Backbone as XML, in Angstrom:
<?xml version="1.0"?>
<chain id="A" units="angstrom">
  <residue number="1" name="GLY">
    <atom name="N" x="3.274" y="34.108" z="-98.368"/>
    <atom name="CA" x="2.710" y="33.763" z="-97.113"/>
    <atom name="C" x="3.664" y="32.872" z="-96.325"/>
  </residue>
  <residue number="2" name="LYS">
    <atom name="N" x="3.087" y="32.255" z="-95.348"/>
    <atom name="CA" x="3.822" y="31.396" z="-94.393"/>
    <atom name="C" x="4.527" y="30.244" z="-95.110"/>
  </residue>
  <residue number="3" name="ILE">
    <atom name="N" x="3.816" y="29.559" z="-96.000"/>
    <atom name="CA" x="4.392" y="28.420" z="-96.713"/>
    <atom name="C" x="5.562" y="28.878" z="-97.555"/>
  </residue>
  <residue number="4" name="PHE">
    <atom name="N" x="5.406" y="29.968" z="-98.246"/>
    <atom name="CA" x="6.488" y="30.499" z="-99.089"/>
    <atom name="C" x="7.720" y="30.785" z="-98.245"/>
  </residue>
  <residue number="5" name="ASN">
    <atom name="N" x="7.568" y="31.333" z="-97.055"/>
    <atom name="CA" x="8.696" y="31.670" z="-96.176"/>
    <atom name="C" x="9.407" y="30.393" z="-95.733"/>
  </residue>
  <residue number="6" name="ILE">
    <atom name="N" x="8.662" y="29.338" z="-95.426"/>
    <atom name="CA" x="9.271" y="28.075" z="-95.048"/>
    <atom name="C" x="10.103" y="27.522" z="-96.184"/>
  </residue>
  <residue number="7" name="ILE">
    <atom name="N" x="9.552" y="27.570" z="-97.371"/>
    <atom name="CA" x="10.241" y="27.073" z="-98.536"/>
    <atom name="C" x="11.499" y="27.895" z="-98.826"/>
  </residue>
  <residue number="8" name="GLN">
    <atom name="N" x="11.391" y="29.197" z="-98.646"/>
    <atom name="CA" x="12.550" y="30.083" z="-98.840"/>
    <atom name="C" x="13.711" y="29.679" z="-97.913"/>
  </residue>
  <residue number="9" name="LEU">
    <atom name="N" x="13.370" y="29.325" z="-96.680"/>
    <atom name="CA" x="14.408" y="28.900" z="-95.702"/>
    <atom name="C" x="15.082" y="27.617" z="-96.200"/>
  </residue>
  <residue number="10" name="GLN">
    <atom name="N" x="14.275" y="26.669" z="-96.697"/>
    <atom name="CA" x="14.840" y="25.414" z="-97.202"/>
    <atom name="C" x="15.751" y="25.698" z="-98.412"/>
  </residue>
  <residue number="11" name="LYS">
    <atom name="N" x="15.345" y="26.635" z="-99.219"/>
    <atom name="CA" x="16.150" y="27.004" z="-100.396"/>
    <atom name="C" x="17.484" y="27.598" z="-99.965"/>
  </residue>
  <residue number="12" name="LYS">
    <atom name="N" x="17.468" y="28.446" z="-98.959"/>
    <atom name="CA" x="18.698" y="29.083" z="-98.471"/>
    <atom name="C" x="19.676" y="28.011" z="-97.947"/>
  </residue>
  <residue number="13" name="GLN">
    <atom name="N" x="19.119" y="26.950" z="-97.396"/>
    <atom name="CA" x="19.962" y="25.871" z="-96.877"/>
    <atom name="C" x="20.343" y="24.906" z="-97.985"/>
  </residue>
  <residue number="14" name="GLN">
    <atom name="N" x="19.979" y="25.218" z="-99.208"/>
    <atom name="CA" x="20.276" y="24.431" z="-100.395"/>
    <atom name="C" x="19.763" y="23.001" z="-100.334"/>
  </residue>
  <residue number="15" name="LEU">
    <atom name="N" x="18.609" y="22.852" z="-99.690"/>
    <atom name="CA" x="17.988" y="21.501" z="-99.601"/>
    <atom name="C" x="17.096" y="21.256" z="-100.782"/>
  </residue>
  <residue number="16" name="LEU">
    <atom name="N" x="16.662" y="22.305" z="-101.441"/>
    <atom name="CA" x="15.832" y="22.138" z="-102.599"/>
    <atom name="C" x="15.930" y="23.342" z="-103.516"/>
  </residue>
  <residue number="17" name="ARG">
    <atom name="N" x="15.462" y="23.182" z="-104.710"/>
    <atom name="CA" x="15.456" y="24.279" z="-105.690"/>
    <atom name="C" x="13.993" y="24.493" z="-106.087"/>
  </residue>
  <residue number="18" name="PHE">
    <atom name="N" x="13.553" y="25.722" z="-106.047"/>
    <atom name="CA" x="12.166" y="25.975" z="-106.435"/>
    <atom name="C" x="12.021" y="27.271" z="-107.155"/>
  </residue>
  <residue number="19" name="PHE">
    <atom name="N" x="10.926" y="27.362" z="-107.851"/>
    <atom name="CA" x="10.601" y="28.580" z="-108.603"/>
    <atom name="C" x="9.160" y="28.960" z="-108.303"/>
  </residue>
  <residue number="20" name="LYS">
    <atom name="N" x="8.943" y="30.245" z="-108.074"/>
    <atom name="CA" x="7.577" y="30.727" z="-107.891"/>
    <atom name="C" x="7.080" y="31.213" z="-109.233"/>
  </residue>
  <residue number="21" name="THR">
    <atom name="N" x="5.939" y="30.681" z="-109.650"/>
    <atom name="CA" x="5.371" y="31.087" z="-110.931"/>
    <atom name="C" x="3.956" y="31.621" z="-110.726"/>
  </residue>
  <residue number="22" name="THR">
    <atom name="N" x="3.428" y="32.240" z="-111.759"/>
    <atom name="CA" x="2.066" y="32.767" z="-111.650"/>
    <atom name="C" x="1.095" y="32.120" z="-112.612"/>
  </residue>
  <residue number="23" name="SER">
    <atom name="N" x="1.559" y="31.118" z="-113.343"/>
    <atom name="CA" x="0.659" y="30.440" z="-114.247"/>
    <atom name="C" x="1.133" y="29.021" z="-114.483"/>
  </residue>
  <residue number="24" name="MET">
    <atom name="N" x="0.240" y="28.158" z="-114.932"/>
    <atom name="CA" x="0.599" y="26.776" z="-115.251"/>
    <atom name="C" x="1.629" y="26.760" z="-116.385"/>
  </residue>
  <residue number="25" name="GLU">
    <atom name="N" x="1.418" y="27.589" z="-117.379"/>
    <atom name="CA" x="2.336" y="27.609" z="-118.511"/>
    <atom name="C" x="3.754" y="27.953" z="-118.022"/>
  </residue>
  <residue number="26" name="GLU">
    <atom name="N" x="3.849" y="28.940" z="-117.212"/>
    <atom name="CA" x="5.187" y="29.346" z="-116.722"/>
    <atom name="C" x="5.824" y="28.203" z="-115.902"/>
  </residue>
  <residue number="27" name="ALA">
    <atom name="N" x="5.032" y="27.517" z="-115.104"/>
    <atom name="CA" x="5.572" y="26.385" z="-114.309"/>
    <atom name="C" x="6.090" y="25.262" z="-115.194"/>
  </residue>
  <residue number="28" name="ILE">
    <atom name="N" x="5.328" y="24.912" z="-116.226"/>
    <atom name="CA" x="5.728" y="23.830" z="-117.126"/>
    <atom name="C" x="6.997" y="24.236" z="-117.903"/>
  </residue>
  <residue number="29" name="LYS">
    <atom name="N" x="7.020" y="25.483" z="-118.328"/>
    <atom name="CA" x="8.180" y="26.015" z="-119.060"/>
    <atom name="C" x="9.445" y="25.915" z="-118.218"/>
  </residue>
  <residue number="30" name="PHE">
    <atom name="N" x="9.352" y="26.375" z="-116.957"/>
    <atom name="CA" x="10.467" y="26.270" z="-116.018"/>
    <atom name="C" x="10.900" y="24.817" z="-115.792"/>
  </residue>
  <residue number="31" name="ALA">
    <atom name="N" x="9.906" y="23.937" z="-115.651"/>
    <atom name="CA" x="10.219" y="22.514" z="-115.420"/>
    <atom name="C" x="11.078" y="21.952" z="-116.547"/>
  </residue>
  <residue number="32" name="TYR">
    <atom name="N" x="10.680" y="22.207" z="-117.756"/>
    <atom name="CA" x="11.445" y="21.731" z="-118.903"/>
    <atom name="C" x="12.815" y="22.430" z="-119.023"/>
  </residue>
  <residue number="33" name="GLN">
    <atom name="N" x="12.856" y="23.675" z="-118.662"/>
    <atom name="CA" x="14.097" y="24.409" z="-118.763"/>
    <atom name="C" x="15.140" y="24.034" z="-117.735"/>
  </residue>
  <residue number="34" name="TYR">
    <atom name="N" x="14.683" y="23.738" z="-116.504"/>
    <atom name="CA" x="15.641" y="23.541" z="-115.399"/>
    <atom name="C" x="15.783" y="22.099" z="-114.899"/>
  </residue>
  <residue number="35" name="THR">
    <atom name="N" x="15.017" y="21.159" z="-115.432"/>
    <atom name="CA" x="15.138" y="19.787" z="-114.993"/>
    <atom name="C" x="15.987" y="19.016" z="-116.011"/>
  </residue>
  <residue number="36" name="PRO">
    <atom name="N" x="17.173" y="18.553" z="-115.600"/>
    <atom name="CA" x="18.006" y="17.775" z="-116.524"/>
    <atom name="C" x="17.308" y="16.494" z="-116.964"/>
  </residue>
  <residue number="37" name="LYS">
    <atom name="N" x="17.625" y="16.045" z="-118.164"/>
    <atom name="CA" x="17.068" y="14.803" z="-118.684"/>
    <atom name="C" x="17.368" y="13.662" z="-117.691"/>
  </residue>
  <residue number="38" name="GLY">
    <atom name="N" x="16.363" y="12.854" z="-117.409"/>
    <atom name="CA" x="16.502" y="11.728" z="-116.514"/>
    <atom name="C" x="16.262" y="12.086" z="-115.047"/>
  </residue>
  <residue number="39" name="GLN">
    <atom name="N" x="16.077" y="13.354" z="-114.732"/>
    <atom name="CA" x="15.792" y="13.810" z="-113.372"/>
    <atom name="C" x="14.309" y="14.013" z="-113.174"/>
  </residue>
  <residue number="40" name="ILE">
    <atom name="N" x="13.924" y="14.245" z="-111.947"/>
    <atom name="CA" x="12.512" y="14.386" z="-111.602"/>
    <atom name="C" x="12.222" y="15.824" z="-111.180"/>
  </residue>
  <residue number="41" name="CYS">
    <atom name="N" x="11.093" y="16.314" z="-111.586"/>
    <atom name="CA" x="10.631" y="17.637" z="-111.180"/>
    <atom name="C" x="9.253" y="17.487" z="-110.539"/>
  </residue>
  <residue number="42" name="LEU">
    <atom name="N" x="9.077" y="17.960" z="-109.343"/>
    <atom name="CA" x="7.782" y="17.909" z="-108.671"/>
    <atom name="C" x="7.102" y="19.259" z="-108.855"/>
  </residue>
  <residue number="43" name="LEU">
    <atom name="N" x="5.963" y="19.244" z="-109.467"/>
    <atom name="CA" x="5.154" y="20.449" z="-109.606"/>
    <atom name="C" x="4.059" y="20.393" z="-108.563"/>
  </residue>
  <residue number="44" name="SER">
    <atom name="N" x="4.057" y="21.358" z="-107.663"/>
    <atom name="CA" x="3.083" y="21.306" z="-106.583"/>
    <atom name="C" x="2.698" y="22.724" z="-106.206"/>
  </residue>
  <residue number="45" name="CYS">
    <atom name="N" x="1.422" y="22.962" z="-106.084"/>
    <atom name="CA" x="0.969" y="24.301" z="-105.634"/>
    <atom name="C" x="1.324" y="24.449" z="-104.154"/>
  </residue>
  <residue number="46" name="ALA">
    <atom name="N" x="1.840" y="25.595" z="-103.795"/>
    <atom name="CA" x="2.217" y="25.859" z="-102.411"/>
    <atom name="C" x="1.009" y="26.277" z="-101.569"/>
  </residue>
  <residue number="47" name="SER">
    <atom name="N" x="-0.101" y="26.492" z="-102.236"/>
    <atom name="CA" x="-1.316" y="26.894" z="-101.573"/>
    <atom name="C" x="-2.501" y="26.479" z="-102.436"/>
  </residue>
  <residue number="48" name="PRO">
    <atom name="N" x="-3.705" y="26.551" z="-101.866"/>
    <atom name="CA" x="-4.903" y="26.166" z="-102.664"/>
    <atom name="C" x="-4.983" y="26.953" z="-103.959"/>
  </residue>
  <residue number="49" name="SER">
    <atom name="N" x="-5.481" y="26.297" z="-104.982"/>
    <atom name="CA" x="-5.564" y="26.916" z="-106.308"/>
    <atom name="C" x="-7.014" y="27.077" z="-106.766"/>
  </residue>
  <residue number="50" name="TYR">
    <atom name="N" x="-7.939" y="27.160" z="-105.795"/>
    <atom name="CA" x="-9.350" y="27.259" z="-106.149"/>
    <atom name="C" x="-9.683" y="28.506" z="-106.953"/>
  </residue>
  <residue number="51" name="SER">
    <atom name="N" x="-8.912" y="29.557" z="-106.789"/>
    <atom name="CA" x="-9.227" y="30.799" z="-107.517"/>
    <atom name="C" x="-8.703" y="30.757" z="-108.959"/>
  </residue>
  <residue number="52" name="LEU">
    <atom name="N" x="-7.875" y="29.763" z="-109.280"/>
    <atom name="CA" x="-7.327" y="29.680" z="-110.629"/>
    <atom name="C" x="-8.078" y="28.742" z="-111.557"/>
  </residue>
  <residue number="53" name="TRP">
    <atom name="N" x="-8.604" y="27.632" z="-111.013"/>
    <atom name="CA" x="-9.303" y="26.644" z="-111.794"/>
    <atom name="C" x="-10.589" y="26.272" z="-111.083"/>
  </residue>
  <residue number="54" name="LYS">
    <atom name="N" x="-11.624" y="25.953" z="-111.868"/>
    <atom name="CA" x="-12.915" y="25.600" z="-111.257"/>
    <atom name="C" x="-12.896" y="24.231" z="-110.619"/>
  </residue>
  <residue number="55" name="ASN">
    <atom name="N" x="-12.025" y="23.311" z="-111.076"/>
    <atom name="CA" x="-11.929" y="21.964" z="-110.514"/>
    <atom name="C" x="-10.618" y="21.294" z="-110.953"/>
  </residue>
  <residue number="56" name="PHE">
    <atom name="N" x="-10.413" y="20.106" z="-110.449"/>
    <atom name="CA" x="-9.150" y="19.389" z="-110.760"/>
    <atom name="C" x="-9.057" y="18.997" z="-112.217"/>
  </residue>
  <residue number="57" name="GLU">
    <atom name="N" x="-10.200" y="18.807" z="-112.853"/>
    <atom name="CA" x="-10.204" y="18.438" z="-114.277"/>
    <atom name="C" x="-9.698" y="19.592" z="-115.160"/>
  </residue>
  <residue number="58" name="GLU">
    <atom name="N" x="-10.165" y="20.779" z="-114.862"/>
    <atom name="CA" x="-9.727" y="21.958" z="-115.598"/>
    <atom name="C" x="-8.219" y="22.160" z="-115.400"/>
  </residue>
  <residue number="59" name="LYS">
    <atom name="N" x="-7.750" y="22.013" z="-114.157"/>
    <atom name="CA" x="-6.337" y="22.149" z="-113.853"/>
    <atom name="C" x="-5.527" y="21.084" z="-114.622"/>
  </residue>
  <residue number="60" name="GLY">
    <atom name="N" x="-6.018" y="19.855" z="-114.613"/>
    <atom name="CA" x="-5.328" y="18.767" z="-115.315"/>
    <atom name="C" x="-5.288" y="18.991" z="-116.802"/>
  </residue>
  <residue number="61" name="ASN">
    <atom name="N" x="-6.370" y="19.484" z="-117.379"/>
    <atom name="CA" x="-6.395" y="19.779" z="-118.814"/>
    <atom name="C" x="-5.381" y="20.850" z="-119.210"/>
  </residue>
  <residue number="62" name="GLU">
    <atom name="N" x="-5.282" y="21.882" z="-118.354"/>
    <atom name="CA" x="-4.320" y="22.944" z="-118.621"/>
    <atom name="C" x="-2.885" y="22.405" z="-118.494"/>
  </residue>
  <residue number="63" name="PHE">
    <atom name="N" x="-2.659" y="21.554" z="-117.496"/>
    <atom name="CA" x="-1.345" y="20.927" z="-117.342"/>
    <atom name="C" x="-0.942" y="20.150" z="-118.581"/>
  </residue>
  <residue number="64" name="GLN">
    <atom name="N" x="-1.872" y="19.285" z="-119.060"/>
    <atom name="CA" x="-1.599" y="18.486" z="-120.231"/>
    <atom name="C" x="-1.333" y="19.350" z="-121.460"/>
  </residue>
  <residue number="65" name="LYS">
    <atom name="N" x="-2.087" y="20.409" z="-121.616"/>
    <atom name="CA" x="-1.925" y="21.311" z="-122.746"/>
    <atom name="C" x="-0.499" y="21.856" z="-122.825"/>
  </residue>
  <residue number="66" name="TYR">
    <atom name="N" x="0.034" y="22.312" z="-121.677"/>
    <atom name="CA" x="1.353" y="22.915" z="-121.710"/>
    <atom name="C" x="2.480" y="21.861" z="-121.716"/>
  </residue>
  <residue number="67" name="VAL">
    <atom name="N" x="2.235" y="20.682" z="-121.163"/>
    <atom name="CA" x="3.254" y="19.615" z="-121.286"/>
    <atom name="C" x="3.401" y="19.269" z="-122.760"/>
  </residue>
  <residue number="68" name="LYS">
    <atom name="N" x="2.303" y="19.132" z="-123.482"/>
    <atom name="CA" x="2.370" y="18.806" z="-124.888"/>
    <atom name="C" x="3.042" y="19.943" z="-125.680"/>
  </residue>
  <residue number="69" name="LYS">
    <atom name="N" x="2.784" y="21.174" z="-125.279"/>
    <atom name="CA" x="3.375" y="22.313" z="-125.994"/>
    <atom name="C" x="4.865" y="22.366" z="-125.834"/>
  </residue>
  <residue number="70" name="TYR">
    <atom name="N" x="5.398" y="22.077" z="-124.622"/>
    <atom name="CA" x="6.837" y="22.249" z="-124.363"/>
    <atom name="C" x="7.634" y="20.967" z="-124.423"/>
  </residue>
  <residue number="71" name="ALA">
    <atom name="N" x="6.959" y="19.831" z="-124.546"/>
    <atom name="CA" x="7.661" y="18.540" z="-124.560"/>
    <atom name="C" x="8.551" y="18.395" z="-125.783"/>
  </residue>
</chain>
């Protein structure tokens, strides 16, 4: 969508590095794979995620599950 296109433009200008994923697990896996030790990775949905999780608690629990798995 529109947000993705804006981010793509920023990427082309080499202002940021991003990955499009389709699951929390994939996002966490990429974060660990591509973020050098001592650096920061911002995980942020580019659009609402209401269709993926019923609430913020469920989303947080899934996040914690995969951080523990890949840490």
